[in-house]
C-alpha positions in Angstrom: 35.6 -46.6 -50.7 38.7 -48.7 -51.3 41.9 -48.2 -49.2 40.4 -45.4 -47.2 42.7 -44.2 -44.4 41.3 -42.1 -41.6 43.7 -40.0 -39.6 42.2 -38.7 -36.4 43.6 -35.7 -34.6 45.7 -37.8 -32.2 47.6 -39.4 -35.1 50.8 -37.6 -35.9 50.5 -37.7 -39.7 48.1 -34.8 -40.1 47.7 -33.6 -36.5 48.9 -30.1 -37.3 46.0 -29.7 -39.7 43.2 -29.7 -37.0 43.6 -26.1 -36.1 46.1 -23.2 -36.2 49.6 -24.0 -34.9 51.6 -21.4 -32.9 53.5 -20.6 -36.1 50.2 -20.0 -37.9 49.1 -17.6 -35.2 52.4 -15.7 -35.4 51.9 -15.4 -39.2 48.3 -14.2 -39.1 48.9 -11.8 -36.1 51.9 -10.3 -38.0 49.9 -9.9 -41.2 47.1 -8.1 -39.3 49.6 -5.9 -37.3 48.8 -7.6 -34.0 52.2 -8.9 -33.1 51.9 -7.4 -29.6 48.8 -9.5 -28.9 50.5 -12.9 -29.3 50.8 -13.7 -25.6 47.3 -12.5 -24.8 45.9 -14.5 -27.7 47.7 -17.7 -26.6 46.7 -17.2 -22.9 43.0 -16.4 -23.7 42.4 -19.1 -26.2 44.7 -21.6 -24.5 44.8 -24.1 -27.3 44.5 -27.8 -27.3 46.8 -30.8 -28.1 46.7 -32.9 -31.2 49.4 -35.5 -31.1 52.6 -33.5 -30.6 51.1 -30.1 -31.6 49.5 -27.3 -29.6 46.7 -26.0 -31.8 44.2 -23.1 -31.6 40.6 -22.9 -32.8 40.7 -21.1 -36.2 37.2 -19.7 -35.7 38.2 -18.0 -32.5 41.5 -16.7 -33.8 40.0 -15.3 -37.0 37.1 -13.7 -35.1 39.6 -12.1 -32.8 41.4 -10.7 -35.8 38.1 -9.4 -37.2 36.8 -7.8 -34.0 40.2 -7.0 -32.3 38.6 -8.3 -29.0 39.5 -11.4 -27.0 36.4 -13.2 -26.2 34.3 -16.3 -26.5 33.5 -16.4 -30.2 32.2 -20.0 -30.4 28.8 -20.3 -32.0 26.5 -23.3 -31.3 25.6 -24.0 -35.0 25.3 -27.7 -34.8 23.4 -28.2 -31.5 26.6 -29.1 -29.6 25.4 -27.3 -26.4 22.2 -29.4 -26.2 24.3 -32.6 -26.7 26.8 -31.5 -24.0 24.0 -30.6 -21.6 22.4 -34.1 -22.2 25.7 -35.8 -21.6 26.3 -33.8 -18.4 22.8 -34.6 -17.1 23.2 -38.3 -17.7 26.9 -38.6 -16.9 28.9 -40.2 -14.1 30.8 -38.3 -11.4 34.1 -38.4 -13.2 32.7 -36.8 -16.3 31.0 -34.1 -14.2 34.3 -33.4 -12.3 36.3 -33.1 -15.5 33.7 -30.9 -17.1 33.7 -28.6 -14.1 37.5 -28.4 -14.2 37.3 -27.4 -17.9 34.7 -24.7 -17.1 37.2 -23.4 -14.5 39.9 -23.3 -17.1 41.8 -26.1 -15.6 43.7 -28.7 -17.6 42.2 -32.2 -17.9 43.8 -35.3 -19.1 41.7 -37.9 -20.8 42.3 -40.9 -22.9 40.8 -40.7 -26.4 38.9 -43.8 -27.5 39.8 -45.0 -31.0 36.3 -46.5 -31.3 34.1 -43.8 -29.9 30.4 -44.6 -29.8 28.4 -41.6 -28.9 25.5 -43.7 -27.7 27.9 -45.2 -25.1 28.5 -41.7 -23.7 24.9 -41.6 -22.6 25.4 -44.5 -20.2 26.1 -43.5 -16.7 29.2 -45.3 -15.5 28.6 -44.9 -11.7 25.8 -44.5 -9.3 26.2 -40.7 -8.8 
């Protein structure tokens, strides 16, 4: 492909397209008569950052609107759990600590590599 440009989620140009923005959530909650659930939805699903935007997983939000229940709606359709388990098993201490913090619903700051090589994730970076 000639002149192909890739815009990852940390790039500002299209960063608001990698999930639902808070405005999007307000719109869909209002449309479905769930305005009173805005704070609960934002707290439960917590969101993630892409460049300057706080985004929310569309699957989780739409499933909430369908079921009217806050919950873990993620489905492992692509084998992600097995990949994560393998990475945790073979990871270094820092990765395990940060993963534990995420599981405990704590915020974790990481630097995103622009040249991510998934095979490199399988290399343990310390002796732990």
